[in-house]
N, CA, C and O atoms as a printed pandas DataFrame, in Angstrom:
     atom_number atom_name residue_name chain_id  residue_number  x_coord  y_coord  z_coord
0              1         N          UNK        A               1   70.363   -4.182  238.717
1              2        CA          UNK        A               1   69.297   -3.290  238.285
2              3         C          UNK        A               1   69.655   -1.864  238.689
3              4         O          UNK        A               1   70.091   -1.623  239.815
4              5         N          UNK        A               2   69.471   -0.917  237.764
5              6        CA          UNK        A               2   69.815    0.467  238.049
6              7         C          UNK        A               2   68.563    1.323  238.118
7              8         O          UNK        A               2   67.475    0.906  237.720
8              9         N          UNK        A               3   68.746    2.526  238.633
9             10        CA          UNK        A               3   67.647    3.480  238.711
10            11         C          UNK        A               3   67.557    4.357  237.470
11            12         O          UNK        A               3   66.776    5.308  237.442
12            13         N          UNK        A               4   68.336    4.055  236.454
13            14        CA          UNK        A               4   68.388    4.886  235.262
14            15         C          UNK        A               4   67.023    4.966  234.597
15            16         O          UNK        A               4   66.431    3.952  234.227
16            17         N          UNK        A               5   66.536    6.196  234.454
17            18        CA          UNK        A               5   65.249    6.399  233.797
18            19         C          UNK        A               5   65.445    6.370  232.285
19            20         O          UNK        A               5   66.339    7.025  231.749
20            21         N          UNK        A               6   64.602    5.605  231.613
21            22        CA          UNK        A               6   64.675    5.486  230.160
22            23         C          UNK        A               6   63.863    6.615  229.526
23            24         O          UNK        A               6   62.696    6.821  229.860
24            25         N          UNK        A               7   64.494    7.333  228.616
25            26        CA          UNK        A               7   63.863    8.435  227.885
26            27         C          UNK        A               7   63.803    8.071  226.406
27            28         O          UNK        A               7   64.575    7.239  225.929
28            29         N          UNK        A               8   62.886    8.699  225.691
29            30        CA          UNK        A               8   62.789    8.536  224.242
30            31         C          UNK        A               8   62.838    9.918  223.608
31            32         O          UNK        A               8   62.065   10.807  223.965
32            33         N          UNK        A               9   63.755   10.086  222.665
33            34        CA          UNK        A               9   63.917   11.361  221.969
34            35         C          UNK        A               9   63.849   11.159  220.466
35            36         O          UNK        A               9   64.264   10.129  219.935
36            37         N          UNK        A              10   63.321   12.155  219.807
37            38        CA          UNK        A              10   63.336   12.224  218.340
38            39         C          UNK        A              10   64.374   13.272  217.970
39            40         O          UNK        A              10   64.334   14.400  218.460
40            41         N          UNK        A              11   65.301   12.893  217.104
41            42        CA          UNK        A              11   66.305   13.827  216.617
42            43         C          UNK        A              11   66.084   14.047  215.127
43            44         O          UNK        A              11   65.952   13.087  214.368
44            45         N          UNK        A              12   66.045   15.286  214.714
45            46        CA          UNK        A              12   66.045   15.633  213.298
46            47         C          UNK        A              12   67.415   16.250  213.025
47            48         O          UNK        A              12   67.781   17.267  213.613
48            49         N          UNK        A              13   68.159   15.620  212.130
49            50        CA          UNK        A              13   69.486   16.101  211.771
50            51         C          UNK        A              13   69.383   16.683  210.368
51            52         O          UNK        A              13   68.953   16.004  209.435
52            53         N          UNK        A              14   69.781   17.949  210.225
53            54        CA          UNK        A              14   69.635   18.661  208.950
54            55         C          UNK        A              14   70.998   18.976  208.353
55            56         O          UNK        A              14   71.983   19.173  209.063
56            57         N          UNK        A              15   71.022   19.016  207.031
57            58        CA          UNK        A              15   72.243   19.360  206.309
58            59         C          UNK        A              15   72.519   18.329  205.232
59            60         O          UNK        A              15   71.605   17.662  204.746
60            61         N          UNK        A              16   73.781   18.203  204.863
61            62        CA          UNK        A              16   74.178   17.170  203.900
62            63         C          UNK        A              16   74.359   15.877  204.705
63            64         O          UNK        A              16   75.461   15.544  205.139
64            65         N          UNK        A              17   73.243   15.161  204.890
65            66        CA          UNK        A              17   73.247   13.982  205.761
66            67         C          UNK        A              17   72.718   12.730  205.066
67            68         O          UNK        A              17   72.618   11.673  205.688
68            69         N          UNK        A              18   72.380   12.840  203.788
69            70        CA          UNK        A              18   71.961   11.664  203.028
70            71         C          UNK        A              18   73.030   11.344  201.989
71            72         O          UNK        A              18   73.671   12.239  201.439
72            73         N          UNK        A              19   73.210   10.048  201.732
73            74        CA          UNK        A              19   74.218    9.561  200.780
74            75         C          UNK        A              19   75.649    9.871  201.211
75            76         O          UNK        A              19   76.539   10.026  200.375
76            77         N          UNK        A              20   75.860    9.958  202.524
77            78        CA          UNK        A              20   77.206   10.193  203.057
78            79         C          UNK        A              20   77.544    9.197  204.172
79            80         O          UNK        A              20   78.545    9.368  204.868
80            81         N          UNK        A              21   76.717    8.161  204.345
81            82        CA          UNK        A              21   76.955    7.163  205.387
82            83         C          UNK        A              21   76.481    7.570  206.765
83            84         O          UNK        A              21   76.871    6.964  207.763
84            85         N          UNK        A              22   75.638    8.600  206.829
85            86        CA          UNK        A              22   75.211    9.109  208.135
86            87         C          UNK        A              22   74.425    8.076  208.934
87            88         O          UNK        A              22   74.680    7.895  210.124
88            89         N          UNK        A              23   73.474    7.396  208.297
89            90        CA          UNK        A              23   72.624    6.454  209.044
90            91         C          UNK        A              23   73.443    5.320  209.647
91            92         O          UNK        A              23   73.227    4.946  210.799
92            93         N          UNK        A              24   74.376    4.772  208.885
93            94        CA          UNK        A              24   75.187    3.669  209.418
94            95         C          UNK        A              24   76.136    4.162  210.510
95            96         O          UNK        A              24   76.353    3.472  211.506
96            97         N          UNK        A              25   76.692    5.338  210.324
97            98        CA          UNK        A              25   77.537    5.939  211.356
98            99         C          UNK        A              25   76.723    6.137  212.636
99           100         O          UNK        A              25   77.179    5.799  213.729
100          101         N          UNK        A              26   75.514    6.688  212.490
101          102        CA          UNK        A              26   74.642    6.947  213.631
102          103         C          UNK        A              26   74.262    5.644  214.328
103          104         O          UNK        A              26   74.296    5.564  215.556
104          105         N          UNK        A              27   73.903    4.629  213.553
105          106        CA          UNK        A              27   73.515    3.334  214.103
106          107         C          UNK        A              27   74.652    2.709  214.903
107          108         O          UNK        A              27   74.437    2.219  216.011
108          109         N          UNK        A              28   75.857    2.725  214.348
109          110        CA          UNK        A              28   77.020    2.178  215.065
110          111         C          UNK        A              28   77.244    2.915  216.380
111          112         O          UNK        A              28   77.527    2.295  217.405
112          113         N          UNK        A              29   77.118    4.230  216.349
113          114        CA          UNK        A              29   77.297    5.036  217.557
114          115         C          UNK        A              29   76.205    4.734  218.578
115          116         O          UNK        A              29   76.490    4.574  219.765
116          117         N          UNK        A              30   74.961    4.655  218.123
117          118        CA          UNK        A              30   73.844    4.351  219.025
118          119         C          UNK        A              30   74.048    3.008  219.715
119          120         O          UNK        A              30   73.837    2.885  220.922
120          121         N          UNK        A              31   74.458    2.006  218.949
121          122        CA          UNK        A              31   74.699    0.674  219.518
122          123         C          UNK        A              31   75.824    0.738  220.545
123          124         O          UNK        A              31   75.724    0.132  221.612
124          125         N          UNK        A              32   76.888    1.463  220.233
125          126        CA          UNK        A              32   78.016    1.558  221.171
126          127         C          UNK        A              32   77.625    2.271  222.463
127          128         O          UNK        A              32   78.229    2.036  223.510
128          129         N          UNK        A              33   76.618    3.138  222.394
129          130        CA          UNK        A              33   76.136    3.858  223.582
130          131         C          UNK        A              33   75.018    3.117  224.310
131          132         O          UNK        A              33   74.529    3.581  225.339
132          133         N          UNK        A              34   74.615    1.966  223.775
133          134        CA          UNK        A              34   73.556    1.185  224.412
134          135         C          UNK        A              34   72.160    1.731  224.169
135          136         O          UNK        A              34   71.241    1.455  224.941
136          137         N          UNK        A              35   71.994    2.506  223.100
137          138        CA          UNK        A              35   70.683    3.071  222.782
138          139         C          UNK        A              35   69.879    2.124  221.908
139          140         O          UNK        A              35   70.445    1.310  221.179
140          141         N          UNK        A              36   68.585    2.230  221.982
141          142        CA          UNK        A              36   67.655    1.469  221.149
142          143         C          UNK        A              36   66.885    2.444  220.273
143          144         O          UNK        A              36   66.811    3.636  220.571
144          145         N          UNK        A              37   66.307    1.926  219.180
145          146        CA          UNK        A              37   65.493    2.759  218.306
146          147         C          UNK        A              37   65.828    2.548  216.852
147          148         O          UNK        A              37   66.146    1.437  216.429
148          149         N          UNK        A              38   65.756    3.638  216.075
149          150        CA          UNK        A              38   66.034    3.536  214.643
150          151         C          UNK        A              38   66.462    4.885  214.077
151          152         O          UNK        A              38   66.288    5.929  214.705
152          153         N          UNK        A              39   67.026    4.832  212.875
153          154        CA          UNK        A              39   67.380    6.025  212.119
154          155         C          UNK        A              39   66.917    5.815  210.687
155          156         O          UNK        A              39   66.999    4.705  210.161
156          157         N          UNK        A              40   66.426    6.884  210.050
157          158        CA          UNK        A              40   65.938    6.773  208.675
158          159         C          UNK        A              40   66.098    8.104  207.949
159          160         O          UNK        A              40   66.102    9.166  208.571
160          161         N          UNK        A              41   66.232    8.032  206.625
161          162        CA          UNK        A              41   66.200    9.237  205.806
162          163         C          UNK        A              41   64.778    9.769  205.787
163          164         O          UNK        A              41   63.814    9.007  205.847
164          165         N          UNK        A              42   64.663   11.081  205.704
165          166        CA          UNK        A              42   63.359   11.707  205.516
166          167         C          UNK        A              42   63.185   12.002  204.032
167          168         O          UNK        A              42   64.146   11.987  203.263
168          169         N          UNK        A              43   61.950   12.267  203.647
169          170        CA          UNK        A              43   61.659   12.545  202.241
170          171         C          UNK        A              43   62.446   13.759  201.754
171          172         O          UNK        A              43   62.923   13.785  200.619
172          173         N          UNK        A              44   62.575   14.750  202.612
173          174        CA          UNK        A              44   63.413   15.899  202.305
174          175         C          UNK        A              44   64.853   15.407  202.185
175          176         O          UNK        A              44   65.323   14.670  203.051
176          177         N          UNK        A              45   65.545   15.795  201.147
177          178        CA          UNK        A              45   66.901   15.290  200.884
178          179         C          UNK        A              45   67.937   15.774  201.891
179          180         O          UNK        A              45   69.076   15.307  201.881
180          181         N          UNK        A              46   67.554   16.699  202.755
181          182        CA          UNK        A              46   68.531   17.241  203.697
182          183         C          UNK        A              46   68.192   16.933  205.156
183          184         O          UNK        A              46   68.579   17.679  206.055
184          185         N          UNK        A              47   67.468   15.828  205.392
185          186        CA          UNK        A              47   67.107   15.473  206.766
186          187         C          UNK        A              47   67.184   13.975  207.017
187          188         O          UNK        A              47   66.848   13.153  206.165
188          189         N          UNK        A              48   67.639   13.658  208.215
189          190        CA          UNK        A              48   67.603   12.304  208.748
190          191         C          UNK        A              48   66.857   12.392  210.075
191          192         O          UNK        A              48   67.029   13.347  210.833
192          193         N          UNK        A              49   66.026   11.385  210.349
193          194        CA          UNK        A              49   65.289   11.323  211.611
194          195         C          UNK        A              49   65.765   10.106  212.390
195          196         O          UNK        A              49   65.963    9.028  211.830
196          197         N          UNK        A              50   65.942   10.298  213.685
197          198        CA          UNK        A              50   66.288    9.179  214.558
198          199         C          UNK        A              50   65.374    9.195  215.772
199          200         O          UNK        A              50   65.052   10.251  216.317
200          201         N          UNK        A              51   64.966    8.008  216.182
201          202        CA          UNK        A              51   64.289    7.824  217.461
202          203         C          UNK        A              51   65.279    7.056  218.326
203          204         O          UNK        A              51   65.686    5.944  217.992
204          205         N          UNK        A              52   65.656    7.665  219.439
205          206        CA          UNK        A              52   66.625    7.036  220.337
206          207         C          UNK        A              52   65.995    6.861  221.706
207          208         O          UNK        A              52   65.299    7.746  222.204
208          209         N          UNK        A              53   66.246    5.716  222.302
209          210        CA          UNK        A              53   65.673    5.396  223.606
210          211         C          UNK        A              53   66.788    4.851  224.485
211          212         O          UNK        A              53   67.523    3.941  224.098
212          213         N          UNK        A              54   66.896    5.430  225.677
213          214        CA          UNK        A              54   67.932    4.986  226.601
214          215         C          UNK        A              54   68.103    5.994  227.718
215          216         O          UNK        A              54   67.209    6.793  227.995
216          217         N          UNK        A              55   69.269    5.947  228.361
217          218        CA          UNK        A              55   69.521    6.873  229.462
218          219         C          UNK        A              55   69.867    8.256  228.901
219          220         O          UNK        A              55   70.358    8.377  227.778
220          221         N          UNK        A              56   69.608    9.276  229.686
221          222        CA          UNK        A              56   69.768   10.656  229.232
222          223         C          UNK        A              56   71.208   10.968  228.859
223          224         O          UNK        A              56   71.438   11.700  227.896
224          225         N          UNK        A              57   72.173   10.446  229.578
225          226        CA          UNK        A              57   73.586   10.705  229.278
226          227         C          UNK        A              57   73.935   10.236  227.866
227          228         O          UNK        A              57   74.620   10.943  227.128
228          229         N          UNK        A              58   73.469    9.051  227.492
229          230        CA          UNK        A              58   73.743    8.515  226.154
230          231         C          UNK        A              58   73.021    9.316  225.078
231          232         O          UNK        A              58   73.565    9.538  223.996
232          233         N          UNK        A              59   71.804    9.748  225.369
233          234        CA          UNK        A              59   71.052   10.567  224.408
234          235         C          UNK        A              59   71.751   11.907  224.200
235          236         O          UNK        A              59   71.858   12.379  223.068
236          237         N          UNK        A              60   72.223   12.519  225.275
237          238        CA          UNK        A              60   72.958   13.780  225.148
238          239         C          UNK        A              60   74.245   13.581  224.353
239          240         O          UNK        A              60   74.622   14.435  223.550
240          241         N          UNK        A              61   74.912   12.464  224.575
241          242        CA          UNK        A              61   76.157   12.167  223.867
242          243         C          UNK        A              61   75.928   12.024  222.363
243          244         O          UNK        A              61   76.656   12.618  221.567
244          245         N          UNK        A              62   74.924   11.244  221.969
245          246        CA          UNK        A              62   74.676   11.046  220.536
246          247         C          UNK        A              62   74.167   12.333  219.888
247          248         O          UNK        A              62   74.456   12.597  218.721
248          249         N          UNK        A              63   73.414   13.131  220.639
249          250        CA          UNK        A              63   72.944   14.417  220.112
250          251         C          UNK        A              63   74.133   15.320  219.813
251          252         O          UNK        A              63   74.194   15.945  218.755
252          253         N          UNK        A              64   75.068   15.387  220.737
253          254        CA          UNK        A              64   76.254   16.233  220.566
254          255         C          UNK        A              64   77.129   15.737  219.410
255          256         O          UNK        A              64   77.578   16.535  218.587
256          257         N          UNK        A              65   77.369   14.436  219.345
257          258        CA          UNK        A              65   78.215   13.877  218.280
258          259         C          UNK        A              65   77.554   13.997  216.913
259          260         O          UNK        A              65   78.243   14.053  215.895
260          261         N          UNK        A              66   76.225   14.037  216.880
261          262        CA          UNK        A              66   75.498   14.178  215.615
262          263         C          UNK        A              66   75.693   15.555  214.996
263          264         O          UNK        A              66   75.449   15.736  213.803
264          265         N          UNK        A              67   76.125   16.514  215.783
265          266        CA          UNK        A              67   76.354   17.865  215.263
266          267         C          UNK        A              67   77.528   17.900  214.292
267          268         O          UNK        A              67   77.673   18.842  213.513
268          269         N          UNK        A              68   78.365   16.866  214.344
269          270        CA          UNK        A              68   79.500   16.738  213.430
270          271         C          UNK        A              68   79.238   15.643  212.411
271          272         O          UNK        A              68   79.398   15.861  211.210
272          273         N          UNK        A              69   78.834   14.459  212.883
273          274        CA          UNK        A              69   78.540   13.342  211.984
274          275         C          UNK        A              69   79.795   12.739  211.382
275          276         O          UNK        A              69   80.905   13.077  211.792
276          277         N          UNK        A              70   79.626   11.838  210.400
277          278        CA          UNK        A              70   80.777   11.227  209.732
278          279         C          UNK        A              70   81.484   12.260  208.848
279          280         O          UNK        A              70   80.950   13.342  208.602
280          281         N          UNK        A              71   82.672   11.925  208.379
281          282        CA          UNK        A              71   83.511   12.918  207.697
282          283         C          UNK        A              71   82.914   13.488  206.413
283          284         O          UNK        A              71   83.258   14.613  206.051
284          285         N          UNK        A              72   82.045   12.778  205.710
285          286        CA          UNK        A              72   81.452   13.301  204.475
286          287         C          UNK        A              72   80.204   14.153  204.715
287          288         O          UNK        A              72   79.723   14.825  203.802
288          289         N          UNK        A              73   79.690   14.124  205.926
289          290        CA          UNK        A              73   78.473   14.879  206.246
290          291         C          UNK        A              73   78.798   16.348  206.504
291          292         O          UNK        A              73   79.911   16.698  206.896
292          293         N          UNK        A              74   77.811   17.185  206.276
293          294        CA          UNK        A              74   77.898   18.601  206.621
294          295         C          UNK        A              74   76.612   18.942  207.376
295          296         O          UNK        A              74   75.607   19.332  206.783
296          297         N          UNK        A              75   76.673   18.784  208.690
297          298        CA          UNK        A              75   75.486   18.961  209.533
298          299         C          UNK        A              75   75.251   20.445  209.786
299          300         O          UNK        A              75   76.150   21.170  210.214
300          301         N          UNK        A              76   74.031   20.879  209.513
301          302        CA          UNK        A              76   73.650   22.274  209.743
302          303         C          UNK        A              76   72.926   22.455  211.068
303          304         O          UNK        A              76   72.890   23.561  211.607
304          305         N          UNK        A              77   72.349   21.381  211.600
305          306        CA          UNK        A              77   71.660   21.492  212.874
306          307         C          UNK        A              77   71.061   20.176  213.323
307          308         O          UNK        A              77   70.759   19.299  212.514
308          309         N          UNK        A              78   70.896   20.057  214.629
309          310        CA          UNK        A              78   70.261   18.885  215.235
310          311         C          UNK        A              78   69.141   19.403  216.130
311          312         O          UNK        A              78   69.365   20.227  217.017
312          313         N          UNK        A              79   67.931   18.903  215.881
313          314        CA          UNK        A              79   66.768   19.331  216.661
314          315         C          UNK        A              79   66.276   18.146  217.490
315          316         O          UNK        A              79   65.653   17.229  216.954
316          317         N          UNK        A              80   66.556   18.163  218.806
317          318        CA          UNK        A              80   66.068   17.082  219.668
318          319         C          UNK        A              80   64.716   17.437  220.279
319          320         O          UNK        A              80   64.456   18.595  220.607
320          321         N          UNK        A              81   63.863   16.434  220.426
321          322        CA          UNK        A              81   62.605   16.648  221.142
322          323         C          UNK        A              81   62.259   15.396  221.936
323          324         O          UNK        A              81   62.303   14.275  221.428
324          325         N          UNK        A              82   61.914   15.625  223.197
325          326        CA          UNK        A              82   61.510   14.541  224.082
326          327         C          UNK        A              82   60.120   14.088  223.654
327          328         O          UNK        A              82   59.230   14.918  223.471
328          329         N          UNK        A              83   59.927   12.794  223.493
329          330        CA          UNK        A              83   58.603   12.300  223.120
330          331         C          UNK        A              83   58.117   11.297  224.159
331          332         O          UNK        A              83   58.908   10.606  224.802
332          333         N          UNK        A              84   56.822   11.237  224.302
333          334        CA          UNK        A              84   56.202   10.249  225.174
334          335         C          UNK        A              84   55.954    9.012  224.320
335          336         O          UNK        A              84   55.273    9.080  223.296
336          337         N          UNK        A              85   56.505    7.893  224.744
337          338        CA          UNK        A              85   56.368    6.674  223.947
338          339         C          UNK        A              85   56.103    5.488  224.855
339          340         O          UNK        A              85   56.803    5.275  225.845
340          341         N          UNK        A              86   55.090    4.727  224.507
341          342        CA          UNK        A              86   54.832    3.473  225.205
342          343         C          UNK        A              86   55.573    2.324  224.547
343          344         O          UNK        A              86   55.565    1.199  225.046
344          345         N          UNK        A              87   56.218    2.616  223.416
345          346        CA          UNK        A              87   56.973    1.594  222.685
346          347         C          UNK        A              87   58.308    1.375  223.380
347          348         O          UNK        A              87   59.001    2.332  223.725
348          349         N          UNK        A              88   58.661    0.126  223.579
349          350        CA          UNK        A              88   59.972   -0.229  224.115
350          351         C          UNK        A              88   60.769   -0.845  222.977
351          352         O          UNK        A              88   60.508   -1.974  222.560
352          353         N          UNK        A              89   61.742   -0.095  222.480
353          354        CA          UNK        A              89   62.566   -0.574  221.374
354          355         C          UNK        A              89   63.592   -1.573  221.881
355          356         O          UNK        A              89   64.072   -1.474  223.010
356          357         N          UNK        A              90   63.915   -2.522  221.040
357          358        CA          UNK        A              90   64.923   -3.531  221.364
358          359         C          UNK        A              90   65.958   -3.517  220.249
359          360         O          UNK        A              90   65.670   -3.935  219.128
360          361         N          UNK        A              91   67.145   -3.047  220.545
361          362        CA          UNK        A              91   68.182   -2.938  219.534
362          363         C          UNK        A              91   68.057   -1.638  218.756
363          364         O          UNK        A              91   67.174   -0.821  219.016
364          365         N          UNK        A              92   68.950   -1.466  217.805
365          366        CA          UNK        A              92   68.948   -0.259  216.984
366          367         C          UNK        A              92   69.063   -0.656  215.529
367          368         O          UNK        A              92   69.911   -1.473  215.171
368          369         N          UNK        A              93   68.207   -0.078  214.675
369          370        CA          UNK        A              93   68.208   -0.450  213.261
370          371         C          UNK        A              93   68.236    0.788  212.361
371          372         O          UNK        A              93   67.885    1.896  212.766
372          373         N          UNK        A              94   68.669    0.546  211.128
373          374        CA          UNK        A              94   68.574    1.534  210.060
374          375         C          UNK        A              94   67.337    1.169  209.257
375          376         O          UNK        A              94   67.221    0.047  208.763
376          377         N          UNK        A              95   66.413    2.114  209.126
377          378        CA          UNK        A              95   65.218    1.872  208.306
378          379         C          UNK        A              95   65.510    2.323  206.882
379          380         O          UNK        A              95   66.115    3.370  206.656
380          381         N          UNK        A              96   65.065    1.506  205.919
381          382        CA          UNK        A              96   65.339    1.781  204.514
382          383         C          UNK        A              96   64.109    2.106  203.696
383          384         O          UNK        A              96   64.244    2.620  202.586
384          385         N          UNK        A              97   62.915    1.830  204.196
385          386        CA          UNK        A              97   61.723    2.024  203.376
386          387         C          UNK        A              97   61.581    3.483  202.964
387          388         O          UNK        A              97   62.086    4.389  203.628
388          389         N          UNK        A              98   60.887    3.685  201.863
389          390        CA          UNK        A              98   60.649    5.041  201.365
390          391         C          UNK        A              98   59.743    5.779  202.330
391          392         O          UNK        A              98   58.771    5.223  202.842
392          393         N          UNK        A              99   60.072    7.036  202.569
393          394        CA          UNK        A              99   59.301    7.852  203.514
394          395         C          UNK        A              99   58.269    8.667  202.793
395          396         O          UNK        A              99   57.523    9.417  203.423
């Protein structure tokens, strides 16, 4: 058992981030970092939203790597915000439903 405090962050990634494999790239990275939560396209064609839950080091890592994204993406910015959440996510998923 560790003393690692679990944080929950919402990331908004802006730019050419839809139809370029961003969500699957992000999901694979989140899983490799041990993060829980989800990633989904936003109604706006130039935004992806992710909720990530885990240790701060992993959240900082995925935030930094999201500034580049997969090779077909053109990220213009990443907006992280700490959120208060009573939800405990288990695993990481890509959400597909219409927003």
